[in-house]
Residue frames relative to the residue before (quaternion, step in Angstrom):
aa qw qx qy qz dx dy dz
I 1.0000 0.0000 0.0000 0.0000 0.00 0.00 0.00
I 0.6794 0.5160 -0.2778 0.4416 3.47 0.90 -1.03
A 0.6362 0.5181 -0.3237 0.4712 3.55 1.08 -0.70
C 0.6484 0.5088 -0.3233 0.4649 3.55 1.02 -0.70
I 0.6335 0.5146 -0.3258 0.4772 3.58 1.04 -0.80
R 0.6375 0.5344 -0.3155 0.4565 3.57 1.00 -0.91
L 0.6549 0.5051 -0.3140 0.4661 3.65 0.97 -0.87
V 0.6010 0.5404 -0.3350 0.4842 3.60 1.01 -0.79
I 0.6935 0.4755 -0.3105 0.4432 3.57 0.66 -0.94
I 0.6386 0.5252 -0.3187 0.4635 3.62 0.96 -0.91
Y 0.7179 0.4246 -0.2726 0.4796 3.60 0.79 -0.88
T 0.5803 0.5461 -0.3892 0.4621 3.59 1.11 -0.38
I 0.6736 0.4804 -0.3151 0.4650 3.52 0.94 -0.78
L 0.6172 0.5215 -0.3528 0.4718 3.56 1.03 -0.78
L 0.6516 0.5040 -0.3323 0.4594 3.60 0.91 -0.80
F 0.5968 0.5409 -0.3546 0.4748 3.66 1.08 -0.68
N 0.6477 0.4961 -0.3303 0.4747 3.63 0.95 -0.79
V 0.6920 0.4505 -0.3158 0.4674 3.59 0.84 -0.66
L 0.6840 0.4698 -0.3113 0.4631 3.65 0.85 -0.86
F 0.4448 0.6803 -0.4616 0.3552 3.63 1.19 -0.29
N 0.6894 0.4968 -0.2834 0.4446 3.55 0.85 -0.96
F 0.7260 0.4992 -0.2536 0.3993 3.59 0.96 -0.90
F 0.8246 0.2624 -0.0741 0.4957 3.41 0.82 -1.17
L 0.7036 0.4854 -0.2905 0.4301 3.53 0.75 -1.13
L 0.7368 0.3502 -0.1971 0.5437 3.66 1.06 -0.68
G 0.3613 -0.7592 0.4580 0.2887 3.58 1.23 -0.31
N 0.3359 0.7779 -0.4662 0.2542 3.56 1.07 0.72
G 0.3801 -0.7144 0.5026 0.3042 3.53 1.08 -0.54
Y 0.5200 -0.6454 0.4385 0.3474 3.61 -1.22 0.10
D 0.2013 0.7337 -0.6410 0.1010 3.51 -1.02 0.85
C 0.7615 -0.3156 0.2610 0.5025 3.65 -1.24 -0.29
S 0.6123 0.5831 -0.3655 0.3892 3.61 0.87 -0.72
A 0.6071 0.5290 -0.3467 0.4811 3.61 1.22 -0.60
D 0.6423 0.4973 -0.3304 0.4805 3.60 1.00 -0.56
I 0.5999 0.5408 -0.3555 0.4704 3.56 1.11 -0.44
W 0.5919 0.5519 -0.3159 0.4952 3.52 1.15 -0.87
S 0.6819 0.4966 -0.2917 0.4509 3.48 0.83 -1.05
L 0.6058 0.5542 -0.3455 0.4544 3.67 1.02 -0.73
G 0.6571 0.5200 -0.3141 0.4463 3.55 0.94 -0.83
I 0.6655 0.4967 -0.2979 0.4709 3.49 0.99 -0.94
T 0.6267 0.5387 -0.3146 0.4670 3.58 1.04 -0.84
C 0.6150 0.5495 -0.3387 0.4528 3.61 0.96 -0.83
I 0.6625 0.4825 -0.3014 0.4873 3.59 0.95 -0.91
E 0.6668 0.5151 -0.3002 0.4471 3.51 0.86 -0.91
M 0.6631 0.5143 -0.2877 0.4615 3.58 0.96 -0.74
Y 0.6722 0.5075 -0.2674 0.4680 3.52 1.05 -0.91
E 0.8003 0.3452 -0.1346 0.4714 3.48 0.87 -1.19
G 0.5260 -0.6651 0.3970 0.3512 3.55 1.26 -0.30
K 0.7816 0.0887 -0.0712 0.6133 3.50 1.32 -0.07
P 0.5680 -0.6345 0.3994 0.3394 3.61 -1.07 0.64
P 0.6227 -0.5209 0.3788 0.4442 3.67 -1.09 0.38
Y 0.8266 0.2246 -0.2051 0.4735 3.58 -1.23 0.67
S 0.3685 0.7423 -0.5054 0.2404 3.70 1.10 0.17
D 0.6546 0.4932 -0.3218 0.4741 3.65 1.14 -0.37
I 0.6832 0.4457 -0.3011 0.4939 3.66 1.15 0.06
H 0.6228 -0.5900 0.3688 0.3579 3.53 -1.04 0.78
P 0.5596 -0.6559 0.3694 0.3467 3.64 -0.72 1.00
M 0.6227 0.5346 -0.3417 0.4578 3.68 1.03 -0.74
R 0.6727 0.4970 -0.3160 0.4480 3.60 0.90 -0.66
V 0.5883 0.6106 -0.3117 0.4290 3.46 1.27 -0.86
I 0.5995 0.6164 -0.3207 0.3973 3.49 1.12 -0.90
F 0.7208 0.4408 -0.1815 0.5032 3.45 1.14 -0.90
M 0.6076 0.5871 -0.3208 0.4280 3.57 1.26 -0.65
I 0.6660 0.5919 -0.3192 0.3229 3.44 0.75 -1.24
P 0.6985 0.4486 -0.2877 0.4776 3.65 0.78 -0.95
A 0.7204 0.4890 -0.2537 0.4214 3.61 0.95 -0.78
K 0.7461 0.4304 -0.2225 0.4567 3.50 1.07 -0.70
Q 0.6005 -0.4905 0.4341 0.4586 3.63 -1.18 0.04
P 0.6585 -0.4823 0.3803 0.4349 3.54 -1.29 0.35
P 0.5711 -0.5893 0.4353 0.3703 3.55 -1.13 0.54
T 0.1211 -0.7718 0.6202 0.0709 3.67 -1.17 0.49
L 0.6561 -0.4734 0.3978 0.4326 3.49 -1.26 0.02
K 0.5530 -0.6323 0.4331 0.3267 3.64 -0.97 0.77
D 0.7663 0.0735 -0.0437 0.6367 3.63 1.09 -0.77
P 0.1672 -0.8305 0.5216 0.1015 3.60 0.04 1.15
N 0.5968 0.5749 -0.3483 0.4383 3.56 1.24 -0.46
S 0.5961 0.5936 -0.3569 0.4061 3.63 1.23 -0.23
C 0.7663 0.2543 -0.1734 0.5640 3.56 1.21 -0.09
S 0.7337 -0.4407 0.2942 0.4254 3.58 -1.32 0.08
T 0.5282 -0.5914 0.4859 0.3675 3.60 -1.06 0.54
Q 0.6175 0.5626 -0.3760 0.4011 3.60 0.96 -0.56
F 0.6329 0.5053 -0.3090 0.4986 3.61 1.22 -0.77
V 0.6386 0.5356 -0.3294 0.4436 3.56 0.91 -0.79
E 0.6716 0.4977 -0.2916 0.4650 3.52 0.99 -1.01
F 0.6196 0.5579 -0.3362 0.4381 3.62 1.07 -0.93
I 0.6430 0.5270 -0.3021 0.4665 3.58 1.00 -0.88
S 0.6918 0.5006 -0.2869 0.4343 3.49 0.89 -1.01
K 0.6426 0.5264 -0.3172 0.4577 3.55 1.19 -0.60
C 0.5940 0.5397 -0.3312 0.4962 3.54 1.30 -0.54
L 0.7912 0.3950 -0.1442 0.4441 3.56 0.87 -1.09
V 0.2922 0.7202 -0.5622 0.2826 3.62 0.87 0.89
K 0.4840 -0.7135 0.4174 0.2873 3.58 -0.60 1.04
D 0.7098 0.4210 -0.2478 0.5075 3.56 0.92 -0.89
P 0.3777 -0.7561 0.4764 0.2425 3.64 -0.36 1.13
K 0.5803 0.5828 -0.3778 0.4252 3.63 1.09 -0.54
N 0.7542 0.3692 -0.2124 0.4998 3.66 1.08 -0.76
R 0.5031 0.6588 -0.4189 0.3707 3.55 1.36 -0.07
A 0.5490 -0.6265 0.4368 0.3395 3.55 -1.04 0.77
S 0.4082 -0.6958 0.5300 0.2613 3.58 -1.12 0.73
A 0.6451 -0.4946 0.3667 0.4525 3.61 -1.23 0.15
S 0.5864 0.5503 -0.3790 0.4579 3.68 1.02 -0.40
D 0.6442 0.5165 -0.3027 0.4759 3.47 0.94 -0.96
L 0.6886 0.5021 -0.2689 0.4489 3.64 0.84 -0.99
L 0.6194 0.5334 -0.3288 0.4730 3.59 1.14 -0.66
Q 0.6942 0.4051 -0.2786 0.5257 3.62 1.19 -0.37
H 0.4646 0.6889 -0.4490 0.3285 3.60 1.11 0.09
E 0.5851 -0.6082 0.3911 0.3672 3.66 -0.93 0.85
F 0.6008 0.5725 -0.3905 0.3984 3.63 0.90 -0.61
I 0.6817 0.4622 -0.2525 0.5079 3.57 1.02 -0.97
K 0.6754 0.5119 -0.3169 0.4259 3.58 0.89 -0.92
N 0.7014 0.4705 -0.2523 0.4723 3.56 1.08 -0.66
C 0.4847 0.6636 -0.4473 0.3531 3.60 1.21 -0.12
K 0.3796 -0.7164 0.5477 0.2066 3.44 -1.13 0.76
S 0.2600 -0.7752 0.5414 0.1956 3.63 -0.83 0.78
């Protein structure tokens, strides 16, 4: 039961990170919201949990618009290309956020081995 509760909390926080773009900033939904989600997912995959997962979800709702975008806890533990890729995904203003086409040309993606 505790594992299920923990999973619900983690996904609730992830959802708040995604909804941040739509409602809290009034941007609506478009492809740039998916780019934001990609950045959050990159952090979650690398660190094993989404940003702010150690903070109560109700507090996170108010933190996201007021704080800088989330980053890796230890950016020196991975490549600068990965850190830069995430930062391009997590630009608060969707008009300035990288597009999917831009990200496909990023060095992090180009250097990935298939």
